[in-house]
N, C-alpha and C positions, 0 to 999 in steps of 0.2 A: 679235778681242775676243769672248770667249764670253758667252752669255746667263747671267744669274745663277742660281745654285743655292743652296740652304740647306746649309751645311756640316754634316756629321754631328757634327764636333767642332771646338772652337775653343781656341786657346792664349792664356791671359791672363798678362801680366807683372804681378806684384804690386808695382807701384810706377811711378814715372816712367820714361820710355823708357830713359834712360841710367843708371838706378840699378841697383846689383848685387842685384837681387831675384830671387825664385823665379818660375819659369814653371809655370802649372797648366793642364793640358789636360783638358777635360771636354766633355760633350755640349752642343750649341748650346742646346737647350731648357733644360738645367740652368743654363747660364750666364745665360740671360734671366731665369729664376726668381730667381736669386741677385741680379742687378742690380735687378730690379723690387722685390724684398723689401727691398733696401738703400736704395732711393731714394724709394719712394712708400708710402702708408699703406693697409693692407688695409681700413680703414673708409671709404675714399672711395667715392663712387657707382660702380657697375659701369661706366658709360660713361666716366667719368674714368679708371678703371683701364685700360680697354681702349685708350683714346687714348694713354695714356702707354706702355703695353706695345708698341703699334704703333711708337711713336717709338723706344723702346729697341731693338726688333728691327731696325729699319731702319738706325739709327745703326751698330749692330754689323756688319750686312751690308755697309754702305758701306765700313767699314774693311777687311772681309774681301775684298770684291769688287775694290777698288782696290789690294789688297796694300799698303796705306798704309805699314805698318811693314816688311814683308818686302822691299819695293822699296828700302828704306833700309838693308838689311843686317841687320835684327833677325830673331830666330828666334821671333817671336810675332805674333799677329794684332791684339791690342788690349791696353791697359793698364788697371790698376785705379785709375789716378789721375784724379780728376774734373777736374784742371787740363787734361787732354788728352782723356779719354774718359769712362767710366762707372764708378760705384762698385761694386766687387766685393769681397766679404769671404769669404775662404776658409773653408769648412766651416760657414757660417752656416745657421741654420734658415730655411726659406722658409715663407711664409704659404699656408695651404691654398687659399684662394679665388684667390690670385694664381697658384698652381701649376696650378689647373684651367683658368684663362683661358689661360695660356701653352701648356698641352697642346693647347688648341683652336686657337690662332692663331699658333703659333711659326713656321709657314712661310707667313705672310702678311706683306707689307711694302709700303711706300709708294713710289710713283714720281711723277714730275712731268712733266706734259705728254706729249710724244712720247718722252721719255727712257725707257731700260729699266733703267738701273742703280738700285740702292736709293738713294733721295734722302738727302741729308745732313740728317737730321732733328735738328738741334741743339736743345737745350732747357736750361732751368735752373729753379731752384725758383720764381722769380718774386717772391720776397719779399726775401731778403738779396742775391740776385744777379739782375740783369736781363740779358736777351739778346734777339737778334732772332728767336729761334725760339719753341718752345712753352714756356709758363709752366705748370709742374706744378701749382702751387696754383690758377692761373687755370682749369685744366681742371675743377676741382671746381665752381666757380660756374657754368661753362657747362653742365656735366652737370646741375646743379640747375635750370637753366633749361629742361631737356628736350632739349638737343642730343644727337645721336647721336655715337658715336666719330668717324665720318667727318666730320660737321659740325664737331666740335671741332678736328680736324686741319686742315680747310679754313680755319678761323678764323686759324690760325697760319701755314700754309704755302701758302695760296692755293686758289682754286676749281678749279684745273686739276690737282690731285693725283688719283692713282688708288691703289687698293689691289689688289695682285696677291695672289690667294688660292691656297692649296694648291700653292705652288711646289715643284718636285722637290727632294728631299734627296739629296745626293751625298757621296762621299768627298772629303777634302781633298787636292786635287791642285794643286801649284804651277804657275803659268803657264809658268815656264821649262821648255823641253822636255827639258832634261837633257843635250843635246849642243850643241856649237858649231855655229852656222849660218854657212855660208860660200857663196862663189860656186859656183853650180851646184845648190844645195839648192832644194827646192820644198816647198810645202804650206801649210797654214793658218798655221803659225807665221811663215813668211816674209811672208804676206799681212798678218798683224798688224803686223809690223815696218814694212812699207811704208806701211800706213794711218797708223800712229802717227807715223812720221817726216814724212810729208807734212803732218800737222796741226801738228806741232812747227815745221815750216818756216815756217808762217804767222807765228810769233813770232820765229823765228831764220832770216831770209831767206837767210843764207849757205849753209844746207843746201839742196843742189840738189833740185828736185822730181823724184820718181819718176814718169815718165809713164804707166806701166802697172802698176796694182795687180792683179797676176795670180798672186801666190804663187810666182813664180820669181825666185830671187836672181841678178840679172844685174848688169852693170857699173854701170848707173844706181843700183841699190840699194846697191852697194858704195861708190860715191862719196858717197852720202848718209850711210851709216854712218860713213865715215872723217871727214867733216866734223863730224858729231855728236860723235864721239869726241874730235876736236880741241877743240871748244867746251867739252866737259865733262871735260877733262883725263884721258881714258882713252887707253890705248895705241891709236894710230890704225892698226890693222891691217886694218880693213874686215871683220872677223869679229865675229859676235855671240855672245859667251860670256855667262856668268851676269851678270857685272858690267855689261856693255853692255845686256843684255836688261832688267835691272831699272832701270838709269838711264833708258833710253828710256821704260819704263813710268812711272817717277816723274815725269819731265818732262812726259810726255803727260797724266798725271793733273793736273799743276799747271797746264798751259796750258788744259786743259778745265775746271779748277777743280771736279773731281768731288767733292771734300770741302769744298763750300761751298754756302751757301744760294742763290747765284746761279750755279749750275753751267750750263755749256754743254750738258753731258749727252752720252750716247751713244744714238744712234738704233737702231731695229731694223735698218735697212740696214747700218749699221756692224758690227753684231753677227752678221749672217748669215754662215754659213760657205759657202765655195765648195768646200772639201775636207772630206770626211766625217771625223768624229771617230773612228769605228770602221767597219770593214767586216765584215759577217757574212752568214750564210746568207740568200739572197733578194735581196741587193744586186746591182746591175748597173752597167755603165759603165766608163769608162777607168781609174778608180782600181782597180777589180777586175782589169782586164787587166794593170795594172802589177804587182800582187801576184802574179798568175798567172805573169807573165814571170819574175820573180825565183825563184819556187818551182820552175817548170819547169826553169830553169837549174840550181838547186841539186840537183834530182832526179838529174842526171847524175853527181853526185859523192857523194851520200849514198844508200846502198841503202835506208835507212829511209823515204826520201821518195818517194812515188809520182809517176809522170809524169802531168801534167795538161795539158789543152788551154787555150790562151789565147783565151778566147771572151767575156770580159767578163761572165760570169754566175757568181755565187757560189753554186754548187750543192753537192750532196753531195760531189762529187769534190774541189772546192776546199776545202771544210771539212775533209775527211779529210786533205788535204795540210797544212793549217794545224795540225791536231791533231798530226800526225806531226812537224812541225817543232817545235812547242811541247814535245812529249815529248823530242825529240832534244836540245834545248838548255835544258832545265830551266826552262821558263816555265810560267805558269798555263795549264792545259790546258782551254780553253773553246771552241776553234774560231773565236774572234773575233780580228780583227786590230786591236788598239788600239795605243797609243803604244809600249808595251814590245815587243810582238811585231813591229811595223813596224820599230823601230830594230834589233832583233835580226836580222831578215831582211836589212836593208841591210848590217849589219856582216858577216854571214856571206857575202853576195855579194862584198863588198869583199875579205874574207879569201881567198876562193877565187881571185879575180882576181890577187891578189898572189902566190899560190903555185900557179899552174897546173902540172899535171903536164907533163912534156916532150912527151908525145904530143899535147898541145893547143896547143903553142907556135905552130904554123903558123896556127892559127885565132884567136890572141889579138887580132889587129887587127880582127877582125869582131865582137868582143864589146863590148857596151855598157859604158862605163867606170864606171858606177855613180853618175853625177851628171849634172845637166843641163848641156849645152854651150850657152852663150849668149854674148851680148856681153860682152867682157872675158876670155873664155877664150883661152888660147894653148897652143902646144906640139904634141907628136906626135899627140895625139888629134884636134886640129883639123886638122892636116895630113892625117890619114887620112880624116876626114870630107870635106874638100875634094877629095881624090882620088876618093872615092865619087861625089861630086856631078858631077865632071867626066866620069867614065865614063858616068853616067846622062845627062848633057847631050848627049853625042855621039849618043845614040839618041832623045832627046826634046827637040825644039827649044823647048818651053815651059819648060825648066829652064835658066837662064843658067849658063854656066861661070864659074869663079872662079879667082883666083890662089892657088896652093898655097903659102902663106906661114906657116901655123900661127897666124894671127891671125883671130879670129872678129869680122870687121867687118860693115858694113852689106851689102856685096855677098854675103857668105856667108849672112847672115840672109835676104836676099831670095830666094836660091836655095832655102834650107830651106823658106821659106814657100810657094814654088811647088810643092815636093814634097809638102808637107802638104796643099795644095789638091788635088793630083793623087790622093792616096790617101784623101781624105775626112776629114782631120784638121783641127782648129782651127789656123789659120795663125799660131801664136804666135811662130814664128821661133826657139824654144828646142827643143833636141833632147833629149827625154827617152827612156825606154826604148822606147816605142811608135814614135816617129818614127825612132829609130836602127834599130830592127828593120825598119821599112818601107824605109829607105834601103839597108840591107844587102841586103834581098831584091831590090830593084831593081838594085843593083850586081851581085849574083850572076846576075841574069837577063840583064844586058847584057854582062858582061865576057867 
């Protein structure tokens, strides 16, 4: 679950959600100016205006952050219907003083307690319509009593609210990673699925709990996905495509009640990443080593890609290799490994594995298969892994031997963990590129 950003643009549906109306995309600040000019009066006291604008900003961000509509299959972020959202009038004139205030605070928003998501700052006019949230006309009398914008907001939303100031502005990137997530995949997107399914399981106890939230799509994760799909009438294939991704997000938002005054909320711990969003010059660690492993392999098959060392340091050599890869495959050339470049590197690795030249066929069994091998995996790759393990175990009594049956069960996992400890890796029991490489090196050493 990412931490909130202010979108540079937002898409508004000019009507109720299911009405056949036009969608309008505009800058987030211009959207807020339009809504504020449509809902409140420029003659109100400055503190009342600011309190209302904070509420308007935060309400819109809550819709955007939770992907309230996009998780339901819509192609917009918010509607212009006051029955559901906020009043927006296409091409309307905005008031100058409101415009100036929005320019100053458009990237400030309200949170509640220890929660990090924009709070659901519901509101109504307070005269013809009453609600549990902020009363727009009520803010005027409070401002006339000398209350600050923050004190006005506290009056309606509680003393434990906070105002996040100068939040970063970013491009609109959908949360769905754009590729189907399956057994053997890894990364922050997998960790998001695991976290959300475990929380959903508190309300739907037939969904089995995932014991390890580690970002590796293993058999336990697949079982939880299958049961979720069965409950919500999706194809129970254990894979997370777009439909399953957004249904998980929708139900997660629902059980956490993120679009409600009494939201359980998302904490900083839940939003912290264990896998980096991007890798770039100066970064270090296992994630860098993984990128280097793929690029070094591809360098044997593409003359345009330089050979690099797998040392876990994103230096000039690695950046040049990333730039060469991006040039080779028509990507944005920035030397940074973001989502698009990472997916392209994996795709090219898989493509080379599937079409290895004949002179490499005798080495194919030694090459990393391109996905994590973990509980639930079966087949030739697992058989080969078990063969490697047994060769290593004959020369190292600390590594238990296994049955070569092509099934990645607990015994195989325990042997993998023993090897990971031997080579100084985290004993996750899942075989990614670095563990595979270590096992192959040991196998070559002992055979």
